[in-house]
N, C-alpha and C positions, 0 to 999 in steps of 0.2 A: 365627597372624596374618600372619607373613611369607609363608607359602605362599599365603594368600588374596590378599595384596597383589601377589605375583608373578603369580598367575593373572589377577587383575584387570588388571594392566598389559599382560599378553600379549593379553587379550581386547580391551582398548582399542586396542592397536597393530594388531590384526587388523582391527578396525572401521575405523580410520583408513586402513589399506592398502586395504580393500575399497572405501571411499568414494572414495579417490583413483583406484583402478582404474576405477570406474564413471564418474568425472568426466572422465578423460582420453579423448581420441579422440572427443569428442562430434561434432565437425564431420564426421569420416569416417563415423560411425554414421548421422547424420542424412542426409547426402548419399547414402550407399549405399542406405538404406531409402527415400529420397525422402519422408520423413515426420518430423515433429517433434511432440513432446508438450509442451504448455504447461500449467503449473499456474496457475490463476487463481481468482477468486471466482465464486459463483453467485447471490449476493444483495446486490450492492452497486451499485445504479443511481446514476448512468448509466455507471459504469466497466464493470461486467459483471453481467448479470442474465438470467433466463429470460423470454423474451417469451411471447405468447399461444399460440404454437406449440411451447412448451417448448424453444426454441432459445436458445443463449447469444448475446447481443448486447451491444453497448456499446463504449465507447471502447477499453478494454484488449483487447477481442476484435478490433476493427478493426486495432489496432496489431499484434497477434499475426499476423493474416492477412497484413498487409503485409510483415512480417519474413519470413514463410514464402514469400511470393511472390518476394521478392528473393533468397531462398536457392534457389528453384526446387523447393520441396517442398510437400507437403500438411501441414495442421496439424490436430491433434485436441486436445481439452481435457480436463484433469482438474481437479477442484475439491476439493482437500484442505483441511483446516482451516488457519487462518492460521498457527498455530504450526508445523505440518508444512511448509508452503510456505517459511516464512522461517527454518526451523531447519536447513536443509542436510541432508547425509547422505541424499540422494535415492536413491542406489544404482540409478540408471538409470531410475527411474520417470518422471521429467520431464526434459526437455532445457533448458527455460527456465521462469522465473516471470515472468509479466506481470500484476501485481496491484497496481500503484500502491504499491510498497514504498519506504519511506523508508530511505536509507542511514545507519544508525547504527553507532557503534563496536562495539556488542555484536554486531550482525548481521554485521559485516565479519569476525568471527572464524570464521563458519560458512558464509557464502555469498560469492560474488563479485558485484560490481556492474558490469554490462556497459556501462551508460551512462545518463545522465539523459535522460528523454524528455519530461517536462513538470514544471511547478511548481504547487504548491497552497498557497494561504493557508488557514490554519485560523481559524475564526471562532467567535464566541460567539452562540449561538442561544437565543432565549427565546420563550415563548408570546406571541402577538400582544397579549394583554391585560396583559402584564407592564409594570410601571412603570419597569423598568430602562432607563436611557439610556446608561450607560457600564459598563465592566468594574468600576469601583469599587462600583457598586450590587450586584454579585454576591458581594462578600466575605461570608463566613459562610453562604452559601447552599448548597443541594444541587445538585451538578454531576454530570451524566451523561456518560460516555465509553465508547467501545468498548474492551474489555479487550485487553491485549497489543498496543496500538497506540501511535503517538507522541502521541496525545491523552492517553492515560493517563500516559505518561512525563512529558508536559508538566505535567499537573495535579498530579503527584507531585514535580515539580521535579527530574526525573531525565533529561531529554531531552539526548542528545548526538548531534547530526547529524554524520555523517562526510562532509562535502563542503566544498571550499575556497571562500573568499570570502563566506561567509554572515555576516551581522551576529550579534552575541551575542544569545542568547535572554533576554528580559526576563520575569520572573515577577511579574506585577502582581496576580494573583488568589490570595486565600487562602480556599479553600473551607471551609464548615462541615462538609460531608460529601461523599464521593466515592462514586458508585454506578457500577459497571461492568456492561457488557452484552456478550453473546457475539456480537452481530451489529451491523453499522453502523446499521441502521434501528431497532433496538429502543429506543435512547434517545429517538428522535423519537416513537415510539409512546407512550411514557410522557409526554413533554412535551406532546403534543397534547391530553392529557386536561384540561389547564387549568394556569394559572399556579400553581405551588407545590403542585399536587395530589400529584404524585410527585417532580417535578423542578422546579428553578428555571431551569436552563439546561443546554445541551449544548455541548460543544466538538467540532467536526467540520470536515471539509474544506468549503470554500465551495461546491464543486461539488455535494456530497452534500446540503447544506442547501438550496441553491437548487432542486435537483431535488425535494426533499420539499415545498417551498413550491409549486412548479409543479404538484404532484400533489394539492394541496388541503389540506396540513397547515396549521393555523392558527398559523403561526410567523413570526418575523421575525429578521433578523440585526442585531445591534448594529453600527451603521455607524461606520466610521472607527477601529476598534480591533481589528486582527488579533491573535490569540493568538501565532501564529508563522507563518512561511512556509517550506515545505520543498520540496526537490527530490524527485522520484520516479524510481526506477530500475528497469530490467529486470535481473533477477537470474539467476544460474547457480550450479550447485553448485561448491563450492570445488575449485580445483586444475586448471583447464583453460584456460591462458592463450590458446591458439590460438582456442578457441571464444569466449571473452569478447571478444577483440580483433575477431573477425569480426563479432559482433553489435554491438559498439560502433561499428564502421565503418558498419554499416547504419543505426544510429540517427543518426549524424552526417549521413549522406546524406539521411535523412528530414527532418532539421532544415533542411538547406541548400536542398532542393528544395521546401520549403513543405508537405510532406505532413503533418507533425505539427501545423502551424498550421491546416491544413484540418480535420484530425480533431478537434482540441480545439474548434475553432469549431463543427463539426457537432454535437458532443455537449454542449458547455457554453455555446455562444453567445458565446464569447470565446477569444482566443488565449492559451493558458497555456504555450505551448512555449518562449517566450523567457525568459531569466534576467533 
């Protein structure tokens, strides 16, 4: 048993060393190659999705391209699953993650937060035929959320956002059943079938909900009662302060010169870049 533990410790140490080695020197690697690899999503409109020409487009894609432009490099995209993107230990596969990631205390242990680039309110979404008028009407109901996201953490009362100045989270909803989905749009696909057919409500970003409604989903947002409001960050692998500082400075510039306000308004019809 001791030998096994010792071997395990050595292996864990080697993995940590390898991850740190890959994370360090990212700025030099990117600038020398004049190329940057960004991890993002492929099915989360309007943040990032494939258009009719099978090209990635969306708010996060435009943000990534602007960061690359200011670095003077080309950008390419990879679309790992959510757990891989937010789990760190990238080992050089990606240089940045631009996927509307919430900074939580758990994620801070494995990835670095380069900077907040916009904010998102999470809302309660119901079928248009639902009689629910407030969050109180959803107590005891079947609630759908995307798995491994802050909406799931919220409905399970485990959400810990790692950002200063945010008001405490209020848990007003006690679900009867929680159903999780592997993709951001799948809960909406079930909810669109009818009030209570599979789901009674979905908790999701306001931007995603509005986009679904815009595209013909027979849904509505319960007005005047956000679930919570979260900052979204650009992420990097753990352990490269020079790189995260450089990206953080670019994000600050994009806020100050109005670029992020322009891009959020372009994709969401509203400026979500201000805190």
